[in-house]
C-alpha positions, -999 to 999 in steps of 0.1 A, spaced: -831 -321 26 -800 -329 47 -765 -319 36 -741 -347 39 -701 -348 41 -700 -360 7 -721 -330 -6 -697 -306 12 -666 -324 -2 -681 -324 -37 -689 -287 -34 -654 -278 -20 -638 -297 -49 -659 -279 -74 -649 -245 -59 -612 -254 -57 -613 -265 -95 -630 -233 -105 -605 -212 -86 -577 -230 -100 -589 -226 -135 -594 -189 -130 -559 -185 -117 -544 -205 -147 -564 -182 -171 -550 -151 -155 -514 -164 -156 -514 -178 -191 -510 -151 -217 -537 -149 -243 -530 -162 -279 -520 -134 -301 -546 -128 -329 -545 -103 -358 -525 -72 -348 -508 -42 -361 -480 -22 -345 -479 14 -354 -443 29 -354 -457 64 -343 -473 49 -314 -444 27 -300 -429 39 -268 -390 39 -270 -376 31 -236 -340 42 -230 -314 15 -224 -277 16 -215 -269 13 -252 -297 31 -268 -334 24 -268 -359 -5 -271 -394 -7 -283 -411 -39 -269 -440 -50 -291 -452 -85 -280 -442 -116 -261 -470 -141 -262 -482 -174 -278 -498 -175 -313 -520 -202 -329 -489 -220 -339 -460 -208 -318 -454 -214 -281 -441 -179 -279 -436 -150 -303 -414 -122 -291 -407 -91 -312 -389 -57 -302 -371 -31 -320 -336 -19 -307 -319 13 -315 -282 10 -308 -260 40 -304 -229 44 -325 -199 24 -314 -219 2 -290 -228 -36 -290 -261 -48 -279 -245 -76 -259 -215 -99 -259 -217 -129 -283 -242 -155 -269 -264 -183 -279 -301 -193 -271 -322 -222 -282 -348 -202 -300 -344 -190 -335 -342 -153 -343 -346 -130 -372 -331 -95 -372 -341 -69 -399 -319 -38 -401 -340 -6 -405 -313 19 -405 -276 24 -397 -245 1 -403 -240 -28 -382 -215 -58 -379 -230 -92 -370 -214 -124 -358 -231 -150 -377 -218 -184 -389 -185 -178 -369 -176 -146 -390 -182 -109 -385 -202 -95 -416 -210 -58 -422 -247 -49 -432 -268 -20 -438 -305 -10 -442 -328 -37 -454 -303 -64 -445 -319 -96 -428 -300 -119 -403 -311 -154 -393 -296 -166 -360 -300 -203 -358 -308 -222 -326 -278 -223 -303 -255 -205 -330 -231 -179 -314 -242 -144 -326 -238 -107 -317 -244 -74 -333 -226 -40 -329 -231 -6 -344 -200 4 -365 -216 34 -381 -216 72 -372 -254 72 -365 -278 51 -344 -287 18 -359 -322 5 -355 -332 -31 -361 -363 -53 -357 -358 -86 -337 -383 -115 -341 -379 -146 -319 -401 -176 -317 -404 -208 -298 -422 -240 -307 -425 -274 -292 -394 -283 -313 -373 -256 -295 -345 -271 -275 -347 -266 -238 -320 -243 -224 
């Protein structure tokens, strides 16, 4: 049996396609399935304003991306200046007293409070208490999320 140029071309094409698919599989994050995040096992990484516990940033069965983290903000500090982003965001205050810019007004909130930051709506958060403030942040992106 003689190997032809066509056989070589087909084989090289198949090898290239296999390698390309392997590269895509390594780059694309896996879909998040059932998961739990144990507070006692979360690593708190120091930041300029307190600490952060990064939980997840990957697609789910229904979301293009789910990003969750927990921020601890030292007294008298802000997480960042007022800003906007196209994705929606949910913030749940765990402890401390914060003021949030939401809907064009600053509002004071305490433990158990929930904040919804709408797409492209200016928002900010600052710790106005005497102790660290800790809050959970949940961001998501879908096919309907506007581009930057």
